[in-house]
C-alpha positions in Angstrom: 122.3 94.2 112.4 120.3 91.9 114.7 116.5 91.6 114.6 114.3 89.7 117.0 110.7 88.7 116.1 108.8 88.4 119.4 105.3 87.2 120.0 102.8 85.4 117.9 103.3 82.3 115.7 100.7 80.2 114.0 100.3 77.4 111.5 98.1 78.7 108.7 95.9 75.8 107.5 94.8 76.0 103.9 91.7 73.8 103.8 91.5 73.7 100.0 95.1 72.5 99.7 95.1 70.1 102.7 98.4 71.9 103.7 99.4 74.1 106.6 102.2 76.6 106.6 104.3 78.1 109.4 103.7 81.8 110.0 102.6 84.6 112.3 103.7 88.2 112.0 106.7 88.0 114.3 107.8 84.8 112.7 107.4 86.0 109.2 109.4 89.3 109.8 112.2 87.3 111.4 112.3 84.8 108.4 112.3 87.6 105.8 115.0 89.5 107.6 117.2 86.4 107.8 116.7 86.0 104.0 118.0 89.5 103.6 121.2 88.4 105.3 120.9 89.9 108.8 121.0 87.9 112.1 117.4 87.2 113.0 115.9 85.4 116.0 112.5 84.4 117.2 111.1 84.6 120.7 107.9 82.8 121.4 106.1 79.7 122.5 105.3 76.7 120.2 103.2 73.6 120.8 104.6 70.2 121.7 102.9 68.6 118.7 104.1 67.8 115.1 103.0 71.3 114.0 105.1 73.0 116.6 108.1 70.8 115.7 107.6 71.6 112.1 107.5 75.4 112.8 110.7 75.1 114.8 112.5 73.1 112.1 111.2 75.5 109.4 112.7 78.5 111.3 116.0 76.7 111.7 116.1 75.9 108.0 115.6 79.6 107.3 118.6 80.4 109.5 116.5 82.0 112.3 117.9 81.6 115.8 115.3 79.5 117.8 117.4 79.2 121.0 114.9 81.5 122.8 111.8 79.6 121.8 109.9 77.7 124.5 107.8 74.6 124.0 104.4 74.8 125.6 102.1 72.0 126.8 99.5 71.7 124.1 99.0 71.9 120.4 100.5 74.7 118.3 98.4 77.8 117.5 96.5 77.5 114.2 94.5 79.6 111.8 92.2 78.3 109.0 92.6 80.2 105.7 90.9 80.2 102.3 91.8 82.1 99.2 89.3 84.5 97.5 90.6 85.9 94.3 94.1 85.0 95.4 93.7 87.1 98.6 93.8 85.3 101.9 90.8 85.3 104.2 91.1 84.0 107.8 88.1 81.9 108.9 88.9 81.1 112.5 91.9 80.8 114.8 93.2 79.3 118.0 96.3 81.1 119.2 96.2 80.0 122.9 99.5 78.2 122.9 101.3 81.1 121.3 100.3 83.7 123.9 102.7 84.2 126.7 103.7 86.8 129.3 107.1 88.3 128.9 109.4 87.5 131.9 112.4 89.5 133.1 115.0 87.2 131.4 113.2 87.6 128.1 113.0 91.3 128.5 116.7 91.6 129.2 117.5 89.3 126.3 116.1 92.0 124.0 119.1 94.3 124.7 121.2 92.0 122.5 119.2 93.0 119.4 119.1 96.2 117.4 115.4 96.0 116.9 112.5 93.9 118.3 109.4 93.4 116.1 106.0 92.3 117.5 102.4 92.7 116.6 98.8 92.9 117.5 98.1 89.2 117.6 100.4 88.7 120.5 100.5 90.0 124.1 103.4 92.4 124.1 101.8 95.7 123.3 101.5 96.7 127.0 105.3 95.9 127.4 106.4 98.2 124.5 107.5 101.0 126.8 109.7 98.6 128.8 111.2 97.0 125.6 111.9 100.5 124.2 114.0 101.3 127.2 116.3 98.4 126.1 116.3 98.6 122.3 114.4 99.9 119.2 110.9 98.6 118.8 108.8 97.9 115.7 105.1 97.1 116.2 102.4 96.0 113.7 98.9 97.2 114.7 97.2 95.5 111.7 94.0 96.9 110.3 91.7 96.6 113.3 93.0 99.4 115.5 91.6 102.4 117.2 94.1 105.2 116.9 93.2 106.8 120.2 94.0 103.5 121.9 97.4 102.9 120.2 98.5 106.5 120.3 100.1 106.4 123.7 102.5 103.7 122.5 103.6 105.4 119.3 106.2 107.7 121.0 108.1 104.5 122.0 108.3 103.1 118.5 111.1 103.0 115.9 108.6 101.8 113.4 104.8 101.8 113.7 103.0 99.6 111.1 99.4 99.7 110.0 97.5 97.7 107.3 95.5 100.3 105.4 93.8 98.3 102.6 90.5 99.7 103.8 91.8 103.3 103.7 91.7 105.9 100.9 95.0 107.5 99.8 94.3 110.7 101.8 93.4 108.6 104.8 96.5 106.6 104.6 98.7 109.7 104.3 96.9 111.3 107.3 97.5 108.1 109.4 101.2 108.4 108.6 101.2 112.0 109.6 99.2 111.3 112.8 101.6 108.6 113.8 104.6 110.9 113.3 102.9 113.6 115.3 102.3 111.1 118.1 106.0 110.5 118.2 106.8 107.4 116.2 110.2 107.7 114.5 108.9 106.0 111.3 105.3 105.1 110.3 104.3 102.5 107.6 100.9 102.1 106.1 100.6 99.3 103.5 97.7 99.3 101.1 98.3 96.1 99.0 98.3 96.7 95.3 97.9 100.5 96.0 101.4 100.5 97.4 102.8 101.7 100.8 103.2 105.0 102.6 106.1 105.7 104.8 106.6 108.7 107.1 110.1 109.7 108.0 111.0 113.2 108.9 108.4 115.7 107.6 107.7 113.8 104.4 105.3 111.0 103.4 106.8 108.8 100.8 104.6 106.7 98.5 106.1 103.4 97.2 104.1 101.9 94.3 103.5 98.1 94.5 105.4 95.9 92.1 102.8 94.5 89.7 102.6 90.7 89.8 100.0 88.1 89.4 99.7 86.9 93.0 99.3 83.3 94.0 98.7 84.2 97.7 99.1 87.6 99.4 99.6 86.2 102.9 102.9 87.5 104.4 103.4 90.3 101.8 103.0 93.1 104.4 105.4 91.3 106.8 108.0 91.1 104.0 107.6 94.9 103.4 108.1 95.5 107.2 111.2 93.3 107.2 112.7 95.1 104.2 112.0 98.5 105.7 113.6 97.5 109.1 116.7 96.0 107.4 117.1 99.0 105.2 116.8 101.4 108.1 119.1 99.3 110.3 121.8 99.0 107.7 121.8 102.7 106.7 120.4 102.2 103.2 118.9 105.2 101.5 115.1 105.3 102.0 114.1 105.2 98.2 116.3 102.2 97.7 115.0 100.6 100.9 111.3 101.1 99.8 111.9 99.7 96.3 113.6 96.6 97.7 110.9 96.1 100.3 108.2 96.3 97.6 110.1 93.8 95.4 110.4 91.4 98.3 106.7 91.7 99.1 105.8 90.9 95.5 108.1 87.9 95.6 106.3 86.6 98.7 103.0 86.7 96.7 104.3 84.0 94.4 104.1 81.2 96.9 101.4 79.7 99.2 101.8 80.5 102.8 104.0 83.4 104.1 107.3 81.7 103.2 106.4 78.2 102.0 107.5 75.1 103.9 104.1 73.5 104.0 103.2 70.2 105.7 100.1 68.1 104.9 97.1 67.9 107.2 93.6 66.4 107.0 90.9 69.1 106.6 88.3 66.6 108.0 90.0 67.0 111.3 89.1 70.7 111.5 86.4 71.2 114.1 83.6 73.8 114.1 84.6 77.5 114.5 86.4 77.8 117.9 87.0 81.5 118.2 86.3 84.8 116.3 88.3 85.2 113.0 91.9 86.3 113.3 
């Protein structure tokens, strides 16, 4: 199986730790898939500063193919994070460098992969129908979505992902069913410690969360997505796939950052808020 994470990347700056960690939805899914033993690549743009170089070296150390990454002219994208009761809260972000328009060569490159995963923080949602003509597509809509606006894209998706921590159990189950009715092959709604809901066929499967004492929840949902994609792509039975994905998500909660590999930075260098929260 070959998986490509395409789109956003970011350096998550933990002000209270004076440490920043490589991340971003597309990056994290690629890293976690590589850790599960599949061939994973990342397609995106990093900055030409120390932060961008650290992100690239971190991906290479995680055995993610970075040959498709382009280096932009400017600092790497960043997001400032603090922890509240071991849950991550984004304060502000600057993703300018990481945003790019998909060109024809990059689009054709996607044919080489079994599945391409992207997410709401990037710029690739309008290109989903074109990508789906070339390979399977997974897309993470996060928690700030309007269903009517994303519905036209769902019929093109192998996996539609939503963050549903703000939803009740019945609302999460209905979102899964609505996504399936709209044409998504599989639908995932994650609800943190309340577990995850997956629609495949006519059924909604609930996977309880593994109970751990979390250090940091950043990246847990991305780990679940990666586990689900790898399980689906390798023909693993759905119950075993969901159990493994939940275990992987719990493991991610035991480290700071999405997948570790932090580098120091000076919190005094952080300017006043530059954009709206991520």
